[in-house]
C-alpha positions as CSV (number, residue, x, y, z in Angstrom):
1,M,-32.8,-5.9,-6.7
2,R,-32.9,-2.2,-7.6
3,L,-30.5,0.7,-7.4
4,E,-31.6,4.1,-6.2
5,P,-29.6,7.3,-5.9
6,V,-28.3,8.2,-2.4
7,T,-30.2,11.4,-1.6
8,E,-31.0,13.7,1.3
9,D,-33.9,11.4,2.1
10,N,-32.0,8.1,2.4
11,Y,-28.4,8.9,3.1
12,R,-28.7,8.5,6.9
13,A,-30.1,4.9,6.4
14,V,-27.3,4.1,3.9
15,I,-24.7,5.4,6.4
16,G,-26.3,3.1,9.0
17,L,-25.5,0.0,6.9
18,E,-22.6,-2.0,8.1
19,V,-20.6,-5.2,7.3
20,H,-19.6,-7.8,9.8
21,E,-16.8,-6.9,12.2
22,E,-14.3,-9.2,10.5
23,Q,-15.1,-7.5,7.1
24,R,-14.5,-3.9,8.3
25,T,-10.9,-3.8,7.2
26,F,-11.9,-4.7,3.6
27,V,-14.3,-1.9,2.8
28,A,-14.5,1.9,3.4
29,T,-17.5,3.2,5.4
30,N,-20.5,4.3,3.4
31,L,-20.0,7.7,5.0
32,K,-16.6,8.1,3.4
33,S,-17.9,6.8,0.1
34,I,-20.8,9.2,0.0
35,A,-18.5,12.1,1.0
36,D,-16.0,11.1,-1.8
37,A,-18.9,11.0,-4.3
38,W,-20.4,14.3,-3.3
39,I,-17.0,16.0,-3.4
40,H,-15.8,14.4,-6.7
41,R,-19.1,14.4,-8.8
42,P,-19.9,13.8,-11.6
43,K,-17.4,10.8,-11.8
44,L,-18.7,9.0,-8.8
45,E,-22.3,7.9,-8.2
46,P,-23.4,6.6,-4.8
47,L,-26.4,4.1,-5.1
48,A,-28.5,2.4,-2.5
49,L,-29.3,-1.3,-3.1
50,Y,-32.9,-2.3,-2.3
51,S,-34.5,-5.8,-2.2
52,G,-38.2,-5.0,-2.5
53,T,-38.6,-2.1,0.0
54,D,-35.7,-3.1,2.2
55,L,-32.4,-1.2,2.0
56,V,-29.8,-4.0,1.9
57,G,-26.6,-2.5,0.5
58,F,-24.6,0.2,-1.1
59,T,-22.4,0.7,-4.2
60,L,-20.3,3.5,-5.5
61,L,-19.8,3.6,-9.3
62,E,-17.4,5.5,-11.4
63,R,-17.7,6.3,-15.1
64,D,-14.3,7.4,-16.2
65,R,-13.8,5.2,-19.3
66,P,-16.4,4.7,-22.1
67,R,-16.4,0.8,-22.1
68,E,-16.1,0.3,-18.4
69,L,-18.2,0.7,-15.4
70,H,-16.0,0.8,-12.3
71,I,-17.4,-0.6,-9.1
72,V,-15.4,1.5,-6.6
73,R,-17.3,0.2,-3.5
74,F,-19.8,-2.6,-3.0
75,M,-21.3,-3.9,0.2
76,I,-24.2,-5.8,1.5
77,D,-25.4,-5.0,5.1
78,R,-24.4,-7.7,7.6
79,R,-28.1,-8.4,8.4
80,A,-28.8,-9.1,4.7
81,Q,-25.8,-11.3,3.9
82,G,-26.1,-14.9,3.0
83,R,-29.3,-14.5,1.0
84,G,-27.8,-14.2,-2.5
85,L,-28.2,-10.4,-2.5
86,G,-24.5,-9.8,-3.4
87,R,-25.0,-11.6,-6.7
88,K,-28.3,-9.9,-7.4
89,G,-26.7,-6.5,-6.7
90,L,-23.9,-7.2,-9.1
91,A,-26.5,-8.3,-11.7
92,A,-28.3,-5.0,-11.2
93,I,-25.1,-3.1,-11.7
94,A,-24.3,-5.2,-14.9
95,D,-27.8,-4.3,-16.2
96,V,-27.0,-0.6,-15.7
97,A,-23.7,-1.0,-17.5
98,R,-25.3,-2.8,-20.5
99,A,-28.0,-0.1,-20.7
100,E,-25.3,2.5,-21.0
101,G,-23.6,0.5,-23.7
102,R,-20.6,-0.6,-21.6
103,T,-19.0,-3.9,-22.1
104,E,-17.0,-4.4,-18.9
105,L,-17.3,-4.2,-15.1
106,V,-14.0,-3.5,-13.2
107,L,-13.4,-3.6,-9.5
108,S,-10.6,-4.1,-7.0
109,V,-10.5,-6.3,-3.9
110,V,-8.3,-6.5,-0.9
111,P,-6.1,-9.7,-1.3
112,G,-7.3,-11.2,2.1
113,N,-11.0,-10.7,1.3
114,A,-11.7,-14.3,0.3
115,V,-15.5,-14.0,0.6
116,A,-15.7,-11.0,-1.8
117,R,-13.2,-12.6,-4.2
118,G,-15.3,-15.8,-4.3
119,L,-18.5,-13.8,-4.9
120,Y,-16.9,-11.8,-7.7
121,A,-15.3,-14.9,-9.3
122,A,-18.6,-16.8,-9.2
123,F,-20.3,-13.9,-10.9
124,G,-17.7,-14.0,-13.7
125,F,-15.0,-11.6,-12.7
126,A,-11.4,-12.7,-13.4
127,D,-8.1,-11.5,-11.9
128,T,-6.2,-9.3,-14.3
129,G,-2.8,-9.5,-12.6
130,E,-2.9,-5.8,-12.0
131,V,-2.6,-4.3,-8.5
132,D,-4.1,-0.9,-7.7
133,G,-3.3,0.7,-4.4
134,G,-2.5,-2.7,-2.9
135,E,-5.8,-4.2,-4.2
136,L,-6.2,-6.9,-6.9
137,V,-8.0,-5.7,-10.0
138,M,-10.7,-7.9,-11.4
139,R,-12.6,-7.5,-14.7
140,H,-15.9,-9.0,-16.0
141,E,-16.7,-8.9,-19.7
142,L,-20.4,-8.4,-20.1
143,A,-22.4,-10.7,-22.4
144,P,-25.1,-8.7,-24.1
145,T,-28.0,-10.7,-22.5
146,A,-26.5,-12.4,-19.5
147,H,-28.0,-11.8,-16.0
148,L,-31.1,-10.0,-17.2
149,T,-33.4,-8.9,-14.3
150,G,-37.1,-8.5,-14.2
151,T,-38.0,-11.6,-16.3
152,A,-41.3,-13.3,-15.9
153,N,-39.6,-16.7,-15.5
154,G,-37.5,-15.6,-12.4
């Protein structure tokens, strides 16, 4: 899994990604996320998630605290769900955070989004007890060498 900036060349394809109908109340559209990022730069970074050459998802990252990388938005396209790509996408984000010297990932999730909460918990996120804008805050402490990508022993 690799992360690439959303640019003039790929933003239309990123906007075309979508979640399943029953997931739409849990995540903002990629169009809104990209607009937020391009208006609020440099704090927000929109990134396309690729599996090989296939565009499979989107994330919006925020760097407003030195130790934390905040995952503001994260989605896998409905056509790519169920293949372990959510976990791989989170691992790629964790690798970015480690490379920047960060020690934590932080995100928030809508309370009723059991699938996302399950994914995040399986990856190592824990509920903090905090609520931000009606969403449950989850935090993941990064181990220095956990979830490395690109290893020969895949």
